[in-house]
C-alpha angles and dihedrals in degrees: 000000000000092000090067096039100253121131118217121213092261088058103039090050087065099035105044110020133075112291112235123158117227095257095052091043091052092048093051090044094053091046090054094048092044090051091048091052093047090050091048091050092053095044096047100035093113097043121115128207118303117233097271103036098088089046091053094045096051090044090051093051090050090052091052097042101039106018084232120138100186096108117082098352088165086092127044114246108252100097093036093050091048095052095034091056092057095041093048094047093049097046134291130162109221123183120228111276112255133185113281125219096205143334093283090055091049092048091049089054092052096045094046089055092051101039104031108024097043142034098269094192089058091046092051093051092051093044091052091051089050093050095045087053094047096045090043090055091047090051088054090050091050092049093052091045091053090044090053093055108025106020138260097282093057091045092055091044089053091051091047090053092053094044090056097046110098094208090059090047090053092051098046096086103032126098096240133119100226100088096040092051090048093053094043094046092050090048091050093051092047091050091047091059089061099034096054094052103051096021092213114164093230092059093041092053092046088051089050090051092054094049094041091054089046091054088051091052109051139353093242088073094087087070090063092041089057089048089050091055094047091048092048093050093047094049093042089057099036101049114075120234108251107160138059115266094026124108138145090257090055091048093053089047089053091047088054088050090054091054093047092049090048092054092045089057090050092050090050091063089055091049090252089286125131096203120073093228142017093252095092095234138073114281103173121133086248126024114259092234090057090045091055091045088057089066111096100202113085089208093056091044091052091049092050093047089049090053090051094049094046097040088220090155133015118286094242089056091052090049090052093045091053089051091049093049092049097045102027105037105024096035134243119268092248133116112250125193112209123173093345097311130099119235130184117225100335131031132217119309091244093057099102097040087051092048091052091048091051098043102040110085115252093242093053091045089055090051091050091049090048090050092050091048091051090049096050092042088048095236095134125103118292110268096027099092099082093047093048091047090055092048091049091048090053090049093051093046093053091044089053092052090049092049092053095046140059126308102204098114105048123201097353091071089051095051093108087063091055091051092048090049089057088066090067090068093104116194091231139336120249116229096169115121109263123224116247116241110221119237110269136168087230093060118085127200088257092057093046090051091045092051093048091228121178119291096250089061091055 
């Protein structure tokens, strides 16, 4: 790229951003994460279990003990396996798994095991340690992903933003999937910005790792996987081929490799087994065919049936995805009160933007607005525009999906938006005059945007 005067992310991170060697960056990173965990421990020390934690914990122990994924398939297994491994290894009495009549029966089984058959205070302490460790590791992963694409100063600013936010602090110790999916999705999008510009296998595989772990965490991850594919296709076509061994065919082959690696990671969490148990028959609390029939949209039903017929993902994942589509996108048949008015199934379209505005601290909201202003006025560092545009597009896509779906969960379902917003905490705006890149057949719109060239060239 240097021969046409365009700096790639690997270059602008060194040329224009704060210079921090790896050792100092890691030290500051660990101090920020350690401070965030200590603050979370103090702020949440009197909190009890949330409504789903006991359900997730018992399910996780059953996954570890019996290699059986029938309990709580609404959520993929990563968080449950992580916590269940520690709880199982340190002592947990789990009853033999029995057939379940419905979800309520299954939930009763899980909660009886946690609250009546074990010392739930001890379980909560161990579960909190497990989640602080997991979320701490995911924060490290996010920081290095942002550092790879946007530079160390922005990575530390992102972590500082998240360490200050009280909603993040509240979610750090709880056995829920909302914060892990937020951190993994943001990491995957940040890595995609870099991976789909230089097309190096190392970056592509790291991007696959982030999205594979996201798929194994929560059923909202397919939204970001679709965005990953769209971004890869757009950049594969938009960026000209400038080096030997590179071509658009090779890029699409590499993009296919990213998707395959992502699915392999997901299958690994289900022990590379399509069935949810070793019994050779369905053992869910409700048959998968009935679960798919519950979905109203014929398009969604067709997609789910196609996934069943092709066995593209494990059966427990399809069951959970059907449940998520029905409850999360089409809306539960429950009365919801939002801003003083009752709604049935889904709330007003402005519900999630309003929740973010209410929950995000005023100071952080001002920083986000300043970052967005700097982006649209093109005051950010040279080379950051394309990456920020991709992050903003991912944010708007997820916000659109939330606006069209259900509103029963509040801010926790919008946590990915909060994490994406943290990326707009630029380490400093650049007001230096920028060199104009001459028109050239070898420059694409993506390169002109990335180089922050003058408006006439765009």
